N, CA, C and O atoms as a MOPAC input file, in Angstrom:
PM7 MOZYME 1SCF
protein

 N     43.33000 1    38.25500 1    13.51300 1
 C     42.87200 1    37.17000 1    12.65400 1
 C     41.35900 1    37.27600 1    12.46700 1
 O     40.62300 1    37.57100 1    13.40900 1
 N     40.91700 1    37.03500 1    11.25900 1
 C     39.49700 1    37.05800 1    10.99300 1
 C     38.91700 1    35.65100 1    11.15200 1
 O     39.64500 1    34.68200 1    11.36900 1
 N     37.62000 1    35.56500 1    11.04300 1
 C     36.90400 1    34.30500 1    11.26100 1
 C     37.34100 1    33.20200 1    10.31200 1
 O     37.55500 1    32.07100 1    10.74700 1
 N     37.47800 1    33.49900 1     9.03800 1
 C     37.83800 1    32.49100 1     8.04000 1
 C     39.21000 1    31.87900 1     8.31300 1
 O     39.38300 1    30.66700 1     8.19000 1
 N     40.16300 1    32.69000 1     8.67400 1
 C     41.49700 1    32.15200 1     8.95300 1
 C     41.49700 1    31.32000 1    10.24300 1
 O     42.20100 1    30.31400 1    10.32800 1
 N     40.72800 1    31.72600 1    11.22600 1
 C     40.60500 1    30.92400 1    12.44600 1
 C     39.95700 1    29.57000 1    12.14700 1
 O     40.37300 1    28.54100 1    12.67800 1
 N     38.92900 1    29.58800 1    11.28700 1
 C     38.24900 1    28.35200 1    10.91700 1
 C     39.18100 1    27.41600 1    10.14700 1
 O     39.19700 1    26.21200 1    10.40200 1
 N     39.95000 1    27.95700 1     9.21500 1
 C     40.90400 1    27.13700 1     8.47000 1
 C     41.96900 1    26.55900 1     9.39200 1
 O     42.37800 1    25.41000 1     9.22200 1
 N     42.41500 1    27.33000 1    10.35300 1
 C     43.40500 1    26.86900 1    11.31900 1
 C     42.83700 1    25.72800 1    12.17200 1
 O     43.53600 1    24.75700 1    12.46200 1
 N     41.57800 1    25.85300 1    12.56700 1
 C     40.94000 1    24.80100 1    13.36500 1
 C     40.79200 1    23.51100 1    12.55900 1
 O     41.04400 1    22.42600 1    13.08300 1
 N     40.38800 1    23.61600 1    11.29600 1
 C     40.27400 1    22.43400 1    10.43700 1
 C     41.63100 1    21.77900 1    10.20100 1
 O     41.71700 1    20.55400 1    10.11400 1
 N     42.66800 1    22.56100 1    10.09900 1
 C     44.01100 1    22.01500 1     9.87600 1
 C     44.49500 1    21.21000 1    11.08000 1
 O     45.28200 1    20.27600 1    10.92500 1
 N     44.03100 1    21.56600 1    12.27500 1
 C     44.46900 1    20.87600 1    13.48600 1
 C     43.65500 1    19.61400 1    13.78900 1
 O     44.02600 1    18.84400 1    14.67500 1
 N     42.55500 1    19.39300 1    13.06900 1
 C     41.75600 1    18.19200 1    13.28800 1
 C     42.48600 1    16.96100 1    12.76600 1
 O     43.15500 1    17.03600 1    11.73500 1
 N     42.37000 1    15.81300 1    13.46800 1
 C     43.03800 1    14.60200 1    12.96800 1
 C     42.30700 1    14.04400 1    11.74900 1
 O     41.10200 1    14.23700 1    11.58500 1
 N     43.06200 1    13.34800 1    10.90200 1
 C     42.46000 1    12.68100 1     9.75300 1
 C     41.62200 1    11.51300 1    10.23900 1
 O     41.90300 1    10.92400 1    11.28300 1
 N     40.60200 1    11.18600 1     9.48300 1
 C     39.76600 1    10.04100 1     9.84600 1
 C     40.56900 1     8.76200 1     9.68100 1
 O     41.24500 1     8.56400 1     8.67100 1
 N     40.48900 1     7.90500 1    10.67800 1
 C     41.22200 1     6.64900 1    10.62000 1
 C     40.40300 1     5.54300 1     9.98100 1
 O     40.95400 1     4.64500 1     9.34400 1
 N     39.09800 1     5.60400 1    10.14900 1
 C     38.21400 1     4.57500 1     9.60000 1
 C     37.12100 1     5.24600 1     8.79600 1
 O     37.02000 1     6.47100 1     8.72300 1
 N     36.29500 1     4.37900 1     8.18600 1
 C     35.17000 1     4.87200 1     7.41400 1
 C     34.04900 1     5.40500 1     8.28500 1
 O     33.14700 1     6.07400 1     7.78100 1
 N     34.08300 1     5.12600 1     9.57700 1
 C     33.07100 1     5.62300 1    10.47800 1
 C     31.89400 1     4.69300 1    10.67600 1
 O     30.94500 1     5.05000 1    11.37400 1
 N     31.92700 1     3.51300 1    10.08500 1
 C     30.83000 1     2.57200 1    10.27200 1
 C     30.83600 1     2.07500 1    11.70700 1
 O     31.88600 1     1.70500 1    12.23200 1
 N     29.69100 1     2.06200 1    12.33800 1
 C     29.61800 1     1.58500 1    13.71400 1
 C     29.35400 1     0.09700 1    13.78200 1
 O     29.51400 1    -0.51000 1    14.84100 1
 N     28.95000 1    -0.50600 1    12.66900 1
 C     28.70200 1    -1.93600 1    12.63900 1
 C     29.54100 1    -2.57900 1    11.55600 1
 O     29.44400 1    -2.22900 1    10.38000 1
 N     30.35700 1    -3.51500 1    11.96700 1
 C     31.11800 1    -4.30700 1    11.01600 1
 C     30.72900 1    -5.75900 1    11.22800 1
 O     30.59200 1    -6.20900 1    12.36500 1
 N     30.55500 1    -6.48300 1    10.15100 1
 C     30.18300 1    -7.89300 1    10.25600 1
 C     31.33800 1    -8.64300 1    10.89600 1
 O     32.45500 1    -8.61400 1    10.38100 1
 N     31.08300 1    -9.32100 1    12.02400 1
 C     32.17600 1   -10.04000 1    12.68900 1
 C     32.65100 1   -11.22700 1    11.85800 1
 O     31.90800 1   -11.77200 1    11.04100 1
 N     33.89100 1   -11.61100 1    12.08200 1
 C     34.48600 1   -12.74800 1    11.38300 1
 C     34.41200 1   -13.95900 1    12.30400 1
 O     34.74800 1   -13.87400 1    13.48500 1
 N     33.96600 1   -15.09500 1    11.74900 1
 C     33.87400 1   -16.31200 1    12.52800 1
 C     35.27200 1   -16.90100 1    12.72500 1
 O     36.03000 1   -17.05600 1    11.76700 1
 N     35.60100 1   -17.22400 1    13.96300 1
 C     36.88200 1   -17.84200 1    14.29900 1
 C     36.65100 1   -19.34000 1    14.36400 1
 O     36.16700 1   -19.85000 1    15.37400 1
 N     36.99200 1   -20.04600 1    13.30000 1
 C     36.67700 1   -21.46600 1    13.19100 1
 C     37.91100 1   -22.28300 1    12.84600 1
 O     38.89700 1   -21.76800 1    12.31900 1
 N     37.83000 1   -23.57000 1    13.15800 1
 C     38.88200 1   -24.50500 1    12.78900 1
 C     38.26400 1   -25.87900 1    12.58000 1
 O     37.15700 1   -26.15300 1    13.04400 1
 N     38.99600 1   -26.74400 1    11.87100 1
 C     38.52700 1   -28.09500 1    11.57900 1
 C     39.23900 1   -29.05300 1    12.52600 1
 O     40.45600 1   -28.99400 1    12.70400 1
 N     38.44800 1   -29.93500 1    13.12700 1
 C     38.99500 1   -30.96200 1    14.01000 1
 C     38.38200 1   -32.29300 1    13.59500 1
 O     37.21300 1   -32.56000 1    13.87100 1
 N     39.17000 1   -33.11600 1    12.93600 1
 C     38.63900 1   -34.37300 1    12.41300 1
 C     37.69100 1   -34.08300 1    11.26600 1
 O     38.06800 1   -33.46000 1    10.27300 1
 N     36.45000 1   -34.54400 1    11.41500 1
 C     35.45500 1   -34.25100 1    10.38400 1
 C     34.40800 1   -33.26200 1    10.90100 1
 O     33.26300 1   -33.27200 1    10.44800 1
 N     34.80200 1   -32.41700 1    11.84100 1
 C     33.90800 1   -31.39400 1    12.40400 1
 C     34.53300 1   -30.02300 1    12.22400 1
 O     35.75400 1   -29.86700 1    12.24800 1
 N     33.67600 1   -29.03900 1    12.04300 1
 C     34.10600 1   -27.64300 1    12.01500 1
 C     33.60000 1   -26.99200 1    13.28200 1
 O     32.41300 1   -27.07500 1    13.59600 1
 N     34.49200 1   -26.34400 1    14.01500 1
 C     34.14500 1   -25.73900 1    15.30300 1
 C     34.31500 1   -24.23000 1    15.20300 1
 O     35.37400 1   -23.73000 1    14.82400 1
 N     33.24200 1   -23.51300 1    15.55200 1
 C     33.27900 1   -22.04800 1    15.58500 1
 C     33.48200 1   -21.65500 1    17.04400 1
 O     32.60200 1   -21.86600 1    17.87800 1
 N     34.64700 1   -21.08400 1    17.34900 1
 C     35.00800 1   -20.77900 1    18.73900 1
 C     34.27900 1   -19.56100 1    19.29500 1
 O     33.93300 1   -19.54300 1    20.47600 1
 N     34.04300 1   -18.55700 1    18.48100 1
 C     33.46900 1   -17.29600 1    18.97300 1
 C     31.97500 1   -17.16000 1    18.65000 1
 O     31.50200 1   -16.06100 1    18.36000 1
 N     31.24300 1   -18.26100 1    18.69900 1
 C     29.83500 1   -18.26000 1    18.29600 1
 C     28.98800 1   -17.32900 1    19.16800 1
 O     28.21100 1   -16.53500 1    18.63900 1
 N     29.12400 1   -17.41100 1    20.49000 1
 C     28.32200 1   -16.55100 1    21.37500 1
 C     28.68000 1   -15.07600 1    21.22800 1
 O     27.79500 1   -14.22300 1    21.28100 1
 N     29.94600 1   -14.76300 1    21.04700 1
 C     30.35700 1   -13.36500 1    20.86900 1
 C     29.76200 1   -12.78800 1    19.58300 1
 O     29.34600 1   -11.63000 1    19.54500 1
 N     29.73000 1   -13.60600 1    18.53800 1
 C     29.15300 1   -13.16800 1    17.26400 1
 C     27.64700 1   -12.94300 1    17.42100 1
 O     27.10700 1   -11.97000 1    16.89500 1
 N     26.97800 1   -13.83100 1    18.13700 1
 C     25.53500 1   -13.69100 1    18.34800 1
 C     25.20500 1   -12.42200 1    19.11600 1
 O     24.21000 1   -11.76200 1    18.81800 1
 N     26.01600 1   -12.07400 1    20.09200 1
 C     25.78100 1   -10.84300 1    20.85200 1
 C     25.95500 1    -9.61400 1    19.96500 1
 O     25.23400 1    -8.62700 1    20.11200 1
 N     26.90800 1    -9.67800 1    19.05100 1
 C     27.14500 1    -8.53400 1    18.16900 1
 C     25.99900 1    -8.33300 1    17.18100 1
 O     25.61800 1    -7.19700 1    16.90100 1
 N     25.44100 1    -9.43100 1    16.64700 1
 C     24.36300 1    -9.29100 1    15.66100 1
 C     22.97600 1    -9.34400 1    16.30100 1
 O     21.97700 1    -9.13200 1    15.61300 1
 N     22.89800 1    -9.61800 1    17.58700 1
 C     21.64100 1    -9.64500 1    18.36400 1
 C     20.60200 1   -10.59500 1    17.76500 1
 O     19.47900 1   -10.19800 1    17.45700 1
 N     20.99600 1   -11.83400 1    17.61200 1
 C     20.08500 1   -12.85400 1    17.09500 1
 C     20.07100 1   -14.06800 1    18.00400 1
 O     21.00900 1   -14.30900 1    18.76400 1
 N     18.97800 1   -14.83300 1    17.91000 1
 C     18.79600 1   -16.04900 1    18.67500 1
 C     19.74700 1   -17.13000 1    18.15700 1
 O     19.86500 1   -17.30100 1    16.94300 1
 N     20.42600 1   -17.86200 1    19.04200 1
 C     21.34900 1   -18.89400 1    18.55500 1
 C     20.65400 1   -19.98100 1    17.74600 1
 O     21.24800 1   -20.53800 1    16.82200 1
 N     19.41600 1   -20.28700 1    18.07600 1
 C     18.69500 1   -21.32800 1    17.34300 1
 C     18.45000 1   -20.93200 1    15.88800 1
 O     18.45900 1   -21.78600 1    15.00200 1
 N     18.23200 1   -19.65300 1    15.64300 1
 C     17.96400 1   -19.19300 1    14.27600 1
 C     19.20100 1   -19.34300 1    13.39800 1
 O     19.11200 1   -19.84700 1    12.27900 1
 N     20.35500 1   -18.90800 1    13.90100 1
 C     21.59600 1   -19.04100 1    13.12800 1
 C     21.99600 1   -20.50800 1    13.00100 1
 O     22.50700 1   -20.92000 1    11.96000 1
 N     21.77200 1   -21.28600 1    14.03100 1
 C     22.05900 1   -22.72000 1    13.98400 1
 C     21.22600 1   -23.40200 1    12.90300 1
 O     21.73700 1   -24.23200 1    12.15100 1
 N     19.95100 1   -23.05200 1    12.82600 1
 C     19.06200 1   -23.61100 1    11.80200 1
 C     19.50800 1   -23.19400 1    10.40000 1
 O     19.45700 1   -23.99500 1     9.46700 1
 N     19.94000 1   -21.95200 1    10.25400 1
 C     20.42700 1   -21.45800 1     8.96500 1
 C     21.64100 1   -22.25900 1     8.50400 1
 O     21.68700 1   -22.71300 1     7.36000 1
 N     22.62600 1   -22.43400 1     9.39000 1
 C     23.82000 1   -23.20100 1     9.02900 1
 C     23.47600 1   -24.65300 1     8.73300 1
 O     24.04300 1   -25.24300 1     7.81400 1
 N     22.56700 1   -25.23300 1     9.48800 1
 C     22.16800 1   -26.62000 1     9.26600 1
 C     21.56400 1   -26.79600 1     7.87600 1
 O     21.87400 1   -27.76400 1     7.18100 1
 N     20.70500 1   -25.86700 1     7.47000 1
 C     20.09000 1   -25.94400 1     6.14200 1
 C     21.09300 1   -25.66800 1     5.02900 1
 O     21.11700 1   -26.38300 1     4.02700 1
 N     21.91100 1   -24.65100 1     5.19300 1
 C     22.84400 1   -24.25200 1     4.13200 1
 C     23.91200 1   -25.30300 1     3.87700 1
 O     24.29600 1   -25.52900 1     2.72900 1
 N     24.39500 1   -25.94700 1     4.93400 1
 C     25.47200 1   -26.91700 1     4.76000 1
 C     24.97100 1   -28.36000 1     4.74600 1
 O     25.76600 1   -29.28900 1     4.60500 1
 N     23.66800 1   -28.55300 1     4.89000 1
 C     23.04900 1   -29.87900 1     4.84100 1
 C     23.76400 1   -30.87000 1     5.75600 1
 O     24.07500 1   -31.99300 1     5.36000 1
 N     24.01500 1   -30.43000 1     6.98200 1
 C     24.66400 1   -31.29400 1     7.95400 1
 C     24.20100 1   -30.89500 1     9.35400 1
 O     23.84400 1   -29.74000 1     9.58500 1
 N     24.20500 1   -31.84800 1    10.29000 1
 C     23.77600 1   -31.53100 1    11.64400 1
 C     24.78300 1   -30.62700 1    12.35700 1
 O     25.97800 1   -30.64200 1    12.06300 1
 N     24.27200 1   -29.85300 1    13.28600 1
 C     25.11500 1   -28.95300 1    14.07100 1
 C     24.53300 1   -28.84900 1    15.47600 1
 O     23.34700 1   -29.09800 1    15.69100 1
 N     25.37200 1   -28.48300 1    16.41300 1
 C     24.91100 1   -28.33100 1    17.78000 1
 C     25.82200 1   -27.40900 1    18.56600 1
 O     26.98200 1   -27.20000 1    18.20900 1
 N     25.28100 1   -26.86700 1    19.63500 1
 C     26.05800 1   -25.97000 1    20.48900 1
 C     26.66500 1   -26.77000 1    21.63900 1
 O     26.05500 1   -27.69200 1    22.18100 1
 N     27.87400 1   -26.38600 1    21.98200 1
 C     28.56700 1   -26.98500 1    23.10900 1
 C     29.26000 1   -25.85000 1    23.85200 1
 O     30.35600 1   -25.43300 1    23.47800 1
 N     28.62300 1   -25.35700 1    24.89600 1
 C     29.15700 1   -24.19400 1    25.59900 1
 C     29.03200 1   -22.95200 1    24.74800 1
 O     27.94600 1   -22.61400 1    24.27800 1
 N     30.15100 1   -22.27100 1    24.55000 1
 C     30.17700 1   -21.05600 1    23.72500 1
 C     30.47400 1   -21.34400 1    22.26700 1
 O     30.56100 1   -20.41800 1    21.46000 1
 N     30.63100 1   -22.60900 1    21.91500 1
 C     31.05200 1   -22.98100 1    20.56800 1
 C     29.90600 1   -23.61900 1    19.79300 1
 O     28.96600 1   -24.16900 1    20.36600 1
 N     30.01500 1   -23.52700 1    18.47900 1
 C     29.08800 1   -24.22300 1    17.58500 1
 C     29.89000 1   -25.28800 1    16.86100 1
 O     30.97300 1   -25.01900 1    16.34100 1
 N     29.35000 1   -26.50100 1    16.83000 1
 C     30.02500 1   -27.60700 1    16.16100 1
 C     29.16300 1   -28.06500 1    14.99200 1
 O     28.02300 1   -28.49400 1    15.17200 1
 N     29.72800 1   -27.96600 1    13.79100 1
 C     29.06800 1   -28.42800 1    12.58100 1
 C     29.73000 1   -29.74500 1    12.19300 1
 O     30.95200 1   -29.80500 1    12.05500 1
 N     28.94700 1   -30.78800 1    12.01700 1
 C     29.48600 1   -32.12300 1    11.75900 1
 C     29.81000 1   -32.31300 1    10.27700 1
 O     29.22400 1   -33.14400 1     9.58400 1
 N     30.76500 1   -31.50900 1     9.82700 1
 C     31.21400 1   -31.56100 1     8.43600 1
 C     32.47500 1   -30.70700 1     8.32000 1
 O     32.59700 1   -29.69200 1     9.00600 1
 N     33.39400 1   -31.09700 1     7.47700 1
 C     34.58300 1   -30.28100 1     7.22500 1
 C     34.19300 1   -29.12300 1     6.32300 1
 O     33.65800 1   -29.32600 1     5.23300 1
 N     34.46400 1   -27.91400 1     6.78100 1
 C     34.16800 1   -26.71900 1     5.98700 1
 C     35.37500 1   -25.79100 1     6.00300 1
 O     36.05400 1   -25.66200 1     7.02200 1
 N     35.63800 1   -25.15400 1     4.88500 1
 C     36.68300 1   -24.13800 1     4.85400 1
 C     36.17400 1   -22.88800 1     5.55300 1
 O     34.98700 1   -22.56800 1     5.48500 1
 N     37.06700 1   -22.19000 1     6.21800 1
 C     36.68900 1   -21.00100 1     6.98500 1
 C     36.14300 1   -19.90800 1     6.07100 1
 O     35.21600 1   -19.19500 1     6.45900 1
 N     36.69100 1   -19.76000 1     4.87700 1
 C     36.20600 1   -18.72100 1     3.97200 1
 C     34.78400 1   -19.00700 1     3.49400 1
 O     33.99300 1   -18.08100 1     3.31500 1
 N     34.45400 1   -20.29100 1     3.28400 1
 C     33.09300 1   -20.66600 1     2.88800 1
 C     32.11700 1   -20.38100 1     4.04400 1
 O     31.01000 1   -19.88600 1     3.82700 1
 N     32.53800 1   -20.69500 1     5.24700 1
 C     31.72000 1   -20.46100 1     6.43900 1
 C     31.44700 1   -18.96800 1     6.62400 1
 O     30.31300 1   -18.57100 1     6.89200 1
 N     32.48300 1   -18.14700 1     6.48300 1
 C     32.31300 1   -16.70100 1     6.63800 1
 C     31.47300 1   -16.10900 1     5.51100 1
 O     30.73200 1   -15.15200 1     5.73500 1
 N     31.57600 1   -16.66100 1     4.30800 1
 C     30.75900 1   -16.17400 1     3.19000 1
 C     29.27200 1   -16.42000 1     3.46800 1
 O     28.44400 1   -15.54400 1     3.22100 1
 N     28.93300 1   -17.60000 1     3.97800 1
 C     27.54200 1   -17.90300 1     4.33000 1
 C     27.06800 1   -17.03200 1     5.48600 1
 O     25.90700 1   -16.62700 1     5.52900 1
 N     27.97200 1   -16.74400 1     6.42700 1
 C     27.59700 1   -15.89200 1     7.56200 1
 C     27.30100 1   -14.46800 1     7.09100 1
 O     26.36400 1   -13.83900 1     7.58200 1
 N     28.08100 1   -13.95900 1     6.15600 1
 C     27.81700 1   -12.62200 1     5.59200 1
 C     26.46600 1   -12.62100 1     4.88300 1
 O     25.71700 1   -11.64800 1     4.96600 1
 N     26.15900 1   -13.70600 1     4.19300 1
 C     24.85200 1   -13.84300 1     3.54600 1
 C     23.72400 1   -13.80400 1     4.57900 1
 O     22.69600 1   -13.16400 1     4.35900 1
 N     23.92300 1   -14.49000 1     5.70500 1
 C     22.93500 1   -14.48400 1     6.78800 1
 C     22.72300 1   -13.06900 1     7.32700 1
 O     21.58700 1   -12.62400 1     7.49000 1
 N     23.81900 1   -12.37100 1     7.60000 1
 C     23.72400 1   -11.01100 1     8.15600 1
 C     23.02400 1   -10.08400 1     7.17400 1
 O     22.18200 1    -9.28400 1     7.58300 1
 N     23.34600 1   -10.17200 1     5.90700 1
 C     22.70500 1    -9.31000 1     4.90800 1
 C     21.22600 1    -9.61200 1     4.75200 1
 O     20.45100 1    -8.71900 1     4.41000 1
 N     20.81800 1   -10.85200 1     4.99400 1
 C     19.41400 1   -11.22700 1     4.85000 1
 C     18.61100 1   -10.98800 1     6.12000 1
 O     17.50300 1   -10.45300 1     6.06400 1
 N     19.16400 1   -11.38400 1     7.27300 1
 C     18.38700 1   -11.41100 1     8.51300 1
 C     18.76600 1   -10.34500 1     9.53500 1
 O     18.14300 1   -10.28300 1    10.59500 1
 N     19.76000 1    -9.50400 1     9.26200 1
 C     20.16500 1    -8.49500 1    10.24600 1
 C     20.10300 1    -7.08800 1     9.66400 1
 O     19.54900 1    -6.19000 1    10.29800 1
 N     20.64900 1    -6.87700 1     8.49400 1
 C     20.72000 1    -5.53600 1     7.89200 1
 C     19.37600 1    -5.15900 1     7.28300 1
 O     18.77400 1    -5.95100 1     6.55800 1
 N     18.90600 1    -3.94100 1     7.57900 1
 C     17.64600 1    -3.44500 1     7.02800 1
 C     17.80600 1    -3.17400 1     5.53200 1
 O     18.74600 1    -2.48800 1     5.13200 1
 N     16.90300 1    -3.70200 1     4.69900 1
 C     17.02700 1    -3.46200 1     3.25500 1
 C     16.71100 1    -2.01900 1     2.85500 1
 O     17.07700 1    -1.59900 1     1.75700 1
 N     16.04500 1    -1.25700 1     3.71500 1
 C     15.68500 1     0.12300 1     3.38100 1
 C     16.80100 1     1.10800 1     3.72300 1
 O     17.22300 1     1.89900 1     2.88000 1
 N     17.28000 1     1.05000 1     4.98900 1
 C     18.25000 1     2.05100 1     5.44100 1
 C     19.64600 1     1.48400 1     5.67700 1
 O     20.56700 1     2.23300 1     6.00100 1
 N     19.81500 1     0.17600 1     5.52100 1
 C     21.10200 1    -0.51800 1     5.67300 1
 C     21.69500 1    -0.41400 1     7.07600 1
 O     22.91600 1    -0.42900 1     7.23400 1
 N     20.85700 1    -0.31000 1     8.07500 1
 C     21.32400 1    -0.27400 1     9.46600 1
 C     21.08300 1    -1.63400 1    10.11400 1
 O     20.16100 1    -2.34900 1     9.72200 1
 N     21.90300 1    -2.00100 1    11.10500 1
 C     21.74800 1    -3.30400 1    11.75500 1
 C     20.76600 1    -3.30400 1    12.92400 1
 O     20.62900 1    -4.31700 1    13.61000 1
 N     20.09300 1    -2.20700 1    13.15700 1
 C     19.18400 1    -2.08100 1    14.29700 1
 C     17.83900 1    -2.71900 1    13.97400 1
 O     16.84500 1    -2.01800 1    13.78100 1
 N     17.80600 1    -4.04200 1    13.91300 1
 C     16.59500 1    -4.75800 1    13.53700 1
 C     16.32500 1    -5.89000 1    14.51300 1
 O     17.18700 1    -6.27700 1    15.30200 1
 N     15.11000 1    -6.41100 1    14.43900 1
 C     14.76600 1    -7.64300 1    15.14900 1
 C     13.78000 1    -8.42800 1    14.30000 1
 O     13.12500 1    -7.87800 1    13.41500 1
 N     13.68400 1    -9.72200 1    14.58000 1
 C     12.79300 1   -10.59800 1    13.82600 1
 C     11.52000 1   -10.83200 1    14.61300 1
 O     11.55200 1   -11.03600 1    15.82700 1
 N     10.39600 1   -10.80100 1    13.90600 1
 C      9.08900 1   -11.11000 1    14.50900 1
 C      8.47400 1   -12.25300 1    13.72900 1
 O      8.52100 1   -12.28200 1    12.49900 1
 N      7.89600 1   -13.19100 1    14.45600 1
 C      7.19300 1   -14.29600 1    13.81300 1
 C      5.79900 1   -13.85600 1    13.40300 1
 O      5.19500 1   -13.00900 1    14.06200 1
 N      5.27800 1   -14.42800 1    12.30800 1
 C      3.95000 1   -14.06900 1    11.83600 1
 C      2.92100 1   -15.14100 1    12.14800 1
 O      1.74600 1   -14.99400 1    11.81300 1
 N      3.35600 1   -16.21800 1    12.78700 1
 C      2.43500 1   -17.31400 1    13.05100 1
 C      2.58100 1   -18.42700 1    12.04000 1
 O      2.37200 1   -19.59500 1    12.37100 1
 N      2.93700 1   -18.08500 1    10.80700 1
 C      3.22400 1   -19.09800 1     9.80400 1
 C      4.73100 1   -19.35900 1     9.81400 1
 O      5.39700 1   -19.13500 1    10.82500 1
 N      5.25200 1   -19.81900 1     8.71600 1
 C      6.67700 1   -20.12600 1     8.62800 1
 C      7.53600 1   -18.89300 1     8.40200 1
 O      8.71800 1   -18.90000 1     8.74500 1
 N      6.97600 1   -17.84800 1     7.83900 1
 C      7.77500 1   -16.66900 1     7.50800 1
 C      7.99700 1   -15.77900 1     8.73000 1
 O      7.28100 1   -15.86600 1     9.72700 1
 N      8.99100 1   -14.93700 1     8.62200 1
 C      9.30900 1   -13.96900 1     9.66900 1
 C      9.37700 1   -12.58600 1     9.03100 1
 O      9.55500 1   -12.44300 1     7.82200 1
 N      9.23000 1   -11.58000 1     9.87800 1
 C      9.29800 1   -10.19800 1     9.41400 1
 C     10.49200 1    -9.53100 1    10.07800 1
 O     10.66700 1    -9.60900 1    11.29400 1
 N     11.30500 1    -8.87500 1     9.26800 1
 C     12.43900 1    -8.10500 1     9.75400 1
 C     11.95000 1    -6.68400 1    10.01400 1
 O     11.54400 1    -5.97900 1     9.08900 1
 N     11.99100 1    -6.26700 1    11.28500 1
 C     11.50400 1    -4.95400 1    11.67700 1
 C     12.70000 1    -4.08000 1    12.03800 1
 O     13.49900 1    -4.42800 1    12.90700 1
 N     12.80800 1    -2.95200 1    11.36400 1
 C     13.91800 1    -2.02500 1    11.60600 1
 C     13.53000 1    -1.06000 1    12.72800 1
 O     12.47500 1    -0.42900 1    12.67900 1
 N     14.38000 1    -0.95700 1    13.71900 1
 C     14.14000 1    -0.04600 1    14.84200 1
 C     14.57600 1     1.37300 1    14.51500 1
 O     14.20000 1     2.31200 1    15.21700 1
 N     15.36700 1     1.54300 1    13.45400 1
 C     15.86100 1     2.86500 1    13.08000 1
 C     14.87500 1     3.61000 1    12.19300 1
 O     14.55300 1     4.76900 1    12.45600 1
 N     14.38500 1     2.93400 1    11.11900 1
 C     13.51600 1     3.63000 1    10.17600 1
 C     12.06700 1     3.12200 1    10.22200 1
 O     11.18700 1     3.73900 1     9.62100 1
 N     11.80600 1     2.01700 1    10.91800 1
 C     10.45200 1     1.50600 1    11.03800 1
 C     10.00300 1     0.61300 1     9.90000 1
 O      8.85000 1     0.18300 1     9.87600 1
 N     10.87400 1     0.32600 1     8.97000 1
 C     10.50500 1    -0.51500 1     7.82600 1
 C     10.25200 1    -1.95700 1     8.26900 1
 O     10.87300 1    -2.46100 1     9.20500 1
 N      9.32900 1    -2.59400 1     7.57100 1
 C      9.00600 1    -4.00300 1     7.83200 1
 C      9.12100 1    -4.74400 1     6.51200 1
 O      8.50900 1    -4.36400 1     5.51400 1
 N      9.92000 1    -5.81500 1     6.52100 1
 C     10.05600 1    -6.60500 1     5.29900 1
 C     10.09400 1    -8.08000 1     5.65700 1
 O     10.64800 1    -8.47100 1     6.68400 1
 N      9.49700 1    -8.89200 1     4.79600 1
 C      9.44800 1   -10.31900 1     5.07800 1
 C     10.76600 1   -10.96200 1     4.64500 1
 O     11.39300 1   -10.54900 1     3.66900 1
 N     11.16200 1   -11.97800 1     5.39700 1
 C     12.35800 1   -12.75000 1     5.09000 1
 C     11.97900 1   -14.21800 1     5.06000 1
 O     10.98900 1   -14.62300 1     5.66800 1
 N     12.76300 1   -15.01200 1     4.35500 1
 C     12.44600 1   -16.43500 1     4.17500 1
 C     12.52500 1   -17.22000 1     5.46900 1
 O     12.28400 1   -18.42800 1     5.47400 1

């Protein structure tokens, strides 16, 4: 057997890709409505995946939904009835604004305060710095 036939044989034995290969997928919020409150059960797990401060995401949800919210253990309680799809849509908006780097589209970022009200999104992968609201 020559080299080319051995190479083709090796490629034929490789498994097909099962996924797209993305190492970061935006987590889905596991929420339910209880009375007139919306409770996110997996709030801490989601925060660990996106590596953000709970106060920052809490403030974002409070502003976006114009209702008070608070943490109770591992859960986030928003004092308003919200559909789960609306909640997840806003969360995807948050991740795209405050987690994903606008230059290289990687999630390896952190937020730095500038002393004023604005924050800077610093990418650890490509070094880009961009201001966020």
